[in-house]
Phi, psi and omega in degrees: 000318171303316174303317181293309186299320182296310179307315181294316189299323177292325186277306197265356175272005178293127187289326180301306180303314181294323177300318177291329179293311180298325183292312182304315181299315185302315191287320180298316176282341168297322177296308184292332177299314186292317176299322175291322179287333177283002178263013183288354179277346177269183183272017190291334178302344175286344184277125177291333176298320169307309185288334178279326176296328172301308182294323175307307189298316178303312187293319179301311184297319179290328171301317179289325177293333177289315176299320181300317179290321180291317179298313180297317175300322182288330190266311193240338183231069186287344180281354180302138177308129178302334189290316183288319180305307179297317174303319178294325186289308184304319184294324189279331168298316178297310185293333172309313181299315180296319180301316183280329168303314169301315184294324174298313184292318182298323180295317181300308182291344180295319186249010183229118184278357178286140180266354177276155173261139170280175188295317169312306179301319176303319178300315198280326179296321180288332180285317186281341169292321179291322182290336175274329182285317190299314184291329182283329173300314184292323185297331183270310192294317180258042184298324188278015180285123188254007179187151178313316178304326183277357176291146180290142180298322186292346168288315179298315177308314187282334170299317175290323170301320186284331178299307183300310184307302188297317196259345177239353184237290192293302189293316176301323183286318179297314182295316178302310174303309180305312173313307181301312182289337179291324186257349183269328182266155175276087178261160177300140186297328178297306178304321174301318177294332180291320175292328180284341179271313179305307184303309184283322192262338182236310191285297187303321176296329181292310185300315182294313184297324178290332175290318174300325175296313189270344174222057186285343189286351182284352186279300190199144173294348183285327189288135177291144180283351180285347172070018177304306188302313179296313185295322183291312177295321174295325179293325182288312176300315180300318172319304178292321183294315176294317175312312189285314183305306184306306179301315184286318183293313188293329172302334182261035178056051184301128181056013179073035184280335175251161186275341182212157169298131176270146176211159181274152178299141178258113181297330176305322179302309187299326179289314181291326179292331170290326174286332179286319181303323181286326172292327174297329182287341184255354185280143184231002181224158176295325176303321181290317177305314177300321178288318174303317185294316184299306183304316182292316181288338172285316185278333184266314187248008183050043169268135175295152185304321193278359183259000180248130170224147186243121184253135173249121187301322185279343189278132177249155179079026173294147185296323186252073183293324179306314178295313183295320184295322179294316182291317177298328179300312189291314184283346169289328179273331189232011185311314184299331177289334188255007179303323186270356181278118179280323179201137181246119184246115182305317181287327180289318179288320174297324177288329174297320190288329182294324176266325179233088176296132175195156179299333176285318177294318178296336182284316181293317178296321180296307179309308185292327168300318179300317185272354180058054184236138174281317186228134165237117186238104175290142176246115191252146174220100185064049170076001179257120174288113184261334183198180180200148180257124174246131174251127185288166187288147181065028185288327180220094184295315196280348178214173173253173182261106182292173173298321174299312189291326176297323175293322181292323171295325177295319185296312180300324179304315177300312183288326182292333176294323184285325175294317180299319181297318181285328175297318189273350181246340182225161177281103193288326180289330174289331178283328178288325177291328179284325177297323178295317176294328181282319179297319180285329172298310181298315180297320181298314176300319174300327171290315180299319180296321175295329181285325178299311183293326182291323178294320177296312180305320189293333175286311178308324181290343181248011184290339175293345183265073181274341184298155167247119176281149176236136181233128173267134183232116187207131179059046185056019177239141173264146178227117178294126180274337177207169178301322191298325178303309192294321176297316183283331184273312171069010181230163166273097186303323187281341189254316186276073191289340182274350190289145182295326178288319174301318177297314180302318186288320179298316187296324179285321173306316180298313182290326180288320177295320181288326186248351179052039176224156184296139182226144182217133177219155172271154174211164173257135171279182183304330183262011177082007182268145183290144179227148170251132181253123180231123177245141177225151187277136166257086187300325181295320180261002180055052176215173177257131174259121177245125175254148190232137181198161176278137193287158170270177175296317185298324168308325176278316179302308173319310198298328189234008181299319184291352174272348187287138176286321177241107178303343178288351181263025184291344184286329175300327177298321181294311178294334178289334185266341192237351185252160174296317173302315176305315181288333169295316170300322175293324181291327176293315188234097172284002181279166179223022185279184187305302187295314177298313182296320171289327180295314182293318177297322171302313184301306182297317180294320185283329180290327177289356175266189177230023176282166178288152190230143171239126184262129166241105178194165177313148179299328185298329193266339194298310184298320178300318188292315181309306191294331180289314183302307181298319175300311184290329181285357178065030179260152189268324189246129181241120179254133183245103172267102178269114174266118180276329178205173181304141182261126184248333184277173170284000193295320185284322177292325187283324180300322193275307192253351191081186179212151173307133183302328182286347179248345182217061179301328186282345183280117182264325191281141179294146182281157193307308187302331181289313189293322189267007189310312192289297187206056180235162175236134176257115165254117179254112175275135182065055184304332177292352180271000171291146176286162188291337182283323182299306180309323174293323180287329173299319181294326175289326169303310177299330179277319185258344184076016176215147179246155173255133172301160182293129183074018182226153181257350186286136185263140185233125180288145179206141177253018173292140177270140183242132182229133177229155176232150179207155171246012186246162169285104185288330183297316174309308175299334170294317180298321185283348185086003179254011175222137181298125176293321179298320182290321180295323175300314173303314184286339182303331186285333193220045174268135178252120183245117177274121183303142177290135178298344180289331182271347181288147174294167179299317179299317172304305181303317181292320180293333168297321179290322179293325173294322175292330181290318178293339183282319190288323181270120179269337181281116189285320176312325183264003183287327176298320190288317189264007182298156182286126180276176184291329178290321178297325183283323181298318180304309177288336178294322187293319183275346179039087180297145180277321177240162175312302178316310185294318171301320175303310182301314185298319184296313187295316173302311180301317188281332168299321179296316181303312179303326180287323187291318179272018179048045183230014186296324175281339175280339180288130182259097181275142187287124181294341176271006186296323176280351180268157177240343174280119186306329177294315178287332173297325178285323179285322177301319186286326180293329187058226173295353169283345175295340180295330186283343180260117181298322179291316176293326179298315182301315176302316176293330184289325181281336167288312184263325184058024179203135184291318184298322176287329175298309184311308187292325183294318183272349179080030187231168174290150177296333180295323177303307181299315181292330181289318177295322181294328178286326180298313182276359185055042173278139181290141173237000000 
């Protein structure tokens, strides 16, 4: 212990260090003194505590100046007259009595509203005054004292008496009284917090440091009597203590210098408030607004959910009518006075009333105590209070509500006031529905624009092909009339009789010769691009002239405009022929008759929107259509919910929408609509088997674009796309009460009905069968051999398949049978993706084993199948090859 004290004495007993530390502390106290005096423009000078604190700082600063003067004299100016040195010391002794007497009175008046002094205080003031006057008298009367030995003994006795009085009588008694008053009296909570900070962090360290300076010998006889070490250490600790204490206490409205408790800005509130604004935009009920308010106050202000309440003035049947009646009574009597009040905070008002007692503050305190509230925040709309937020008393015991939090609450209240006004003056559900419809319409227009741009780009790519090819047909032979025709056709028409271009040209020539009238058809060149073939009769030379050129926009539209039920949808004819989305739809249904064409346009138009869709078609064709819609919508995840029978439990509704945590704490999985919110599609097969309550929830989601958890009123936005299918007459089910009328109303706007193949004309059915034939056979030389004959078409028409899937199977079986009869089955290359409907799987199937080289395709296959064996079977390769590629691409196995 002695060694440690000696070590400290060697370090902190250095006079240079003491000079630096004391100077810093003096500057800091002068800064505080300047700040306090600068507040004199307010009424703060009426507070006796303010004056006593000024005296404390002045006395302490003079004491520091004395120490600085003594150290400078000891280090650099030892020749300064001892009389001046002693004069300064005596003045500092006298001011020490004033300093600690002022400190004692400051503490007592801080917790006492009385401006008068009691008997004890008057006695102490007289004693302290005596200890102040005596050193001053000695300083002037005994000024010529030239050495320490000449100083009168009574002066030293008075000094010791002053030390014992200040540090063993005055300060301990003051501290005990202040602590007793703090806990015994009903002081404002802010003031109690100030005292709890000041006593342990500032007052007690000052008291202890002065003891160390005046009684250093109690520690060890190794400690020097000049007290340099004690003064240096105590000054360092006091500097940090005063800095910390000042920041904490000033933030708590010290001496009512500030109008509100201060606090740092919370970034979390800004982040949370963005989410709150989005939730407010989707709220449709008062209960939702209250839940949003409670959640915000919990996450941003650390107030428990059950301590925050939102009351609506016009709402009836509220559970706590007592609170509402008290509030209404208060505002009916004092409403005009409270129009300017944005927020009432109990701790702030009680603190104001402690320093400035008035009837207005007493009235507010009584009101808040009556409703047992820490915070009362009225919500106004055009100077009319429509609602109010109440935070219960003692909702947050460990901290106060700062000025930043106060402003954040007021900002939230202003936004909430607009929402409540909207609730009361408009049909919020209708507005939410209108907003959803506007967003859907905007999205649909955006998609249409993209399709139009893609169509234009497809024509721009062929603008360089301005030439028109000319072909002559005479005596059953074709003759190229120019170079452009040869470049566009690219085959020997006279030799390759089975090629589709040869067939198209012969068909045109035959019709022109037979009817002597112009004929125009579309065909595909060898690269899959559309060509326009137009034939006219040349009577002078007895031949047919066929022109060949790449089509313009009008060429595509004119051909099928007369088949449209709605002529205004001519632009979708363009999209079907020129865009990737249109090509996918044409691949699904390769026919071009009136019924099928209007179905394809309806399908494409509905797919380009993001509304919910109802599919009414044979079950075999549903999945293929769903996958086309999902792919065109550019969505990533497809969830298939297949209902096998009527759902009577809550399992399905909880799986789709989730459940209120109060009723389903054990449910840990996210609801499907939340999982699919970003870029997902929900397909509900046999939607008529959903229970009616689930149908109501689904109708609400389709109408507003936000869903509610089961047994909850809070709306959660989601952008998941919903596709449903049914094979029942839903109107009949509505009459029977087993299907939701609201859900049927939503589906009526976007129902996709596939015409029954049983009702198609023979020409449309034949064209559809020929389209599937073109898709299934990859080998061009065999297409002529395996094409459907008239007898084959009649056979298909006689059996009349019900679905597209069944027709595709019949065509494939018929072609396979024909290839076996012609002994070319092994040479025939049937399209491996013919029976597939997913565009991604179709691409992988056509690549076959080459798909193993593409990491993206392999990742897609893994996400689809989740099995290496299934991937190997699908691609027709060994499982070991798939396993090796999965390891290379780091796919889970």
